[in-house]
N, C-alpha and C positions, 0 to 999 in steps of 0.2 A: 847450727848457725850462731855465730857470736855477734851480738848486737853492740856495735861500737858506740862510744860515749860522746865524742866531741860534737858532731853534727846532730846526733840524736837528742842530746840534752836540750838544745835550743828548740828542736821540733816538739818535744814533749812539753816544754814550758809553755809554748804557744797555746796548746790545747788545754792543759791542766793548770794554767796560771791562776785561774779563779780560786783554786783550792790549794795550790802549792805556796806556802808562806816563805817568802824570801827574807827570812830573819837573819840579820848579821850580828846584832848585839842587843842586849837588853838595856832599856833606859831607866829602869827602876833603881831603887835603893834597898838596902837590907831592911827586913821587917822582923818584928818580934815573933818567934815561932810559936809562942803560947798565947798570943793575943787573939781574942775571938772577934770575928767579923761576920757581918750579914751580907747576903748576896748583893744588895744595892751598893755597898761600900767597896766591893772588890772591882778592880779595873781589869775585867776579863775581856780582852779584845780579840784573842785568838786561842783556840784549843789545839794542842798537838798530840795529846794522848789521853787514854781513859783506862781505868782499871778498878777492880774490886779487891780490896785487901782481905784475904781470908782470916786475918787476925781479928778484925772487928766488923767485917761485912760492909764497911763504908766505901762509898764511891770516891775515887781520887782522880783529879783532873789536872793534867799537865798543861800549863798555859805559857803564853809569852811573858807572863808576869809572876811565875812561880807555880808551885803545886798547891792545889786547893782541895780540901776534903769537904764532902757534902753529906750531912746526916739525913736520915729518913724524913725528918720534919722540915727539910729544906734549909736548915741552918748551915752556913758555909763559912770556912775560915781558911786562911793561908797557913800552911804548916811549916814553912821554912822561909827561904829568902825570896827575892823577886827576880831570880835568874830566868832566862828563856830556855825552857825545857822542850826539846824537839822530840827525837825518838824517845819512847817511854813504854815500859811494860812492867807489870807486876808479876814476879816469878815465884813468890812464896809469901808466907806470913811476914809482914813488915819489911819485905825485901823487894826493892824496885831497881830496875836498870833504866838508865837514861843517857841523854846526850844534849848538846845545845851550846848555849853561850852564857857567860857569867853575869851576875848582877853588876851594875856599874860601881866601880870603885873597889871591887873585891880583890883585884890583882890576879885573878885566875886566868888560865889560858882562854884566848878568844874562842877557840874550838875546844870543847872539853873532852873530846874522845868518848870512851865508855866510862860512865860514872855509876856508882852504886850507893843506894841507901839501905841501911838495915834497921832504920827506925821510922819507917813509913813516911819518908820524904823530908824529915826535919833536917838531917845533915847528909852530905854526900861526899864520897871519896872517889877520886879518879883512879881507875884500875889500869887503863892503858890508852894509848894514842892521844894523850893530852897534848894540845897545841897543834895537832895536825888534822884531826878528823871531826866532822859533824855528822853524826848518824841521824838521818831524817826518818828512818824506820828501823825498829828493833823487834825481833821475834826471839822468843826463848822456847826451844822445843828439843826433845831428845837430849837434855842436859847440855845443849849447845846454843850459843848466841849467833844469830844471823842478823847482820846489820847492813843497811844500805847507806854507804858512805857518799853523801851528797857532794862533798868537796872533790871527789874524783869520779863520780858516776860509776860506782863499783860495789859489787856485793862482796862482803867480807864475812868470814866464819871463824868462830873461836870456841874451842872446847873448854878452855881454862880461863877465859875472860882477860887473858894477858897477851898470848901470842895469837896471831891472826893469819889465816890463809886467804889470799886474794883470789876471788873467783871471777865471774864474768863482768865485763863492763857493759852497762846498759843504762838507758834513760828511763827511769821509773819513778813513781811517786810512792808506792807502797809495796810491801812484800808479805807473803804468807807461806807457812811451811805445813806440809801435811802432818797431822797428828799420828798417822800410821807409818809413814815412810819418810825418813830423814832426808832422802835424796830428792823428794818432790817439792820444788819451790816455785811459787807463782809470783809474778810481778805485774803491776798495773802500768800499761803504756798507752800512748795515744791510739794505737791500733787495736787495743783490746788486751786481754790477759795473756801474758807470755808465760810459758811453762818450761821448767828445767826438770829433768829426771836423773841428773847426776850431781845433785847437791849444789846447783847453781854455777857449775863450771861453764856450761853452755845453756842458752835459752833459745827455744823456738821463737819465731816472730809472733807478736801479739795478734790474737784473732778473737772474733766473737764480741761479746758484750764489753763495751768500754766502761770501765769502772775507775773510781778514784781511789777507794780504799778497800782492803780485804781483811777478813778475820776468819780463822778456821779452827773452831773449838772441838769439833768431832768429825769423824770420817764422813758422815752423811750430812754435815751441816757446815758448808762453806758459805759465808756471807760476803756480799759486796755491795757498795753503795755507789750509784752513778752520780754524774755531775749535777743532776737536778734534784738529788735527794731520794731517788727511787732505791728501795732496798731489795736486793735480789738474793736468792738462795740457790745453791747447787747441791745436789745429793750425789753427784758423780765426779767430784773433784774438779769442777769447772768446765766440763764438756758441754753441759747445758745449764741454763739458768731460768728461774721462775721468779717474777716480781711478786713480793709478798705484801708490799705496802709502800707508802711514801712518808719519809721523815719530815715533820714540819720544819719550817725555818730556813728553807733555801739551800744554798750550796753546802756540801759537807766539809768538815774539817778533820774529823777523826772517827774511827769505827773500832769497837771491840765487842765481839760476841763472847759473853761469859760462858755460855753453854748453848745447846741446840735451840733454846727458846728465849733466853735472856740476851738482849742486844742493847748496847750503848752506842749512841751516835751524837756527835757534836755538829751543829750546823751554825749558820750565821747568827741566829738569835738565841741559841742556848744548847744545853746538853739534854738529850732525850733518852728515855729508857723504854724498851718494850719487853714485856714478859710473855708475849704470845707469838714470838717469831717474826715480829714486824708488822702485825696486822693493826695494832694500836700502840700509841706512844704517850708517855707522860713526861712533861718537862721537869727535870731535876734541878737545873741551874740556868738562870737567864744570862744572856750575854749583855754586858753593860754597854758595849759599842759594837754594832754589827760590822763585819768585815775585819779591818785591821790586819796586822801581820806580826 
């Protein structure tokens, strides 16, 4: 079954509007990449992505106002410009992939396509699709980039980060790829989690648990967070789910499971971390203004 995009996009937006950020451009200006800032001085209105850089073990937070790094003692600073970073994923030491919209006055493409940083978010280079594509979700698995192109309601896949294969059209908020099987791709829809077993060329209709975001770090550890902040885990690839706990702070904005036990979730009032699979959470970064986009 191929899930068509046109009518479905409006349908999904109705249900997931509370967590889907309709960001069209950043309103900030460039900031000094080396300036130290504390959480209270950072204008963090919405989080789009989370990751841990294996180079330094630090938490990196992609936001509507730039990429922020958070030390273990809670000290936070912006590492680069104030662009709006949408799809975001850490793929290696100091190496991040992203998408989104440029900082005001930068002269960059309104939709930045696939961008890459090799210095932990300080500087970025457009690799492909600049000016045409805004990826709202990016996954890196099996040496391949899987991106949900929000401008077209389309899953796109690239093995070289330059050329792209267009896959299924669907209305989704987030995607996840099996760490064992490159052809198993999941997507969150208003009807539940939709599954593809052919690399995203076709998806079955969404069923079961309705989730906003997904993260799949291990074969038996697929995590999803629902619209109320309930964290769910599946050990069978999404066939069944068990709620492990509730993330504080209301509606979710982003989810990354680092491994089977360590989970990062952004909600309306901050970024939270669990080290026990979602049973307990510690706030790593407060949100300076709840909601936003």
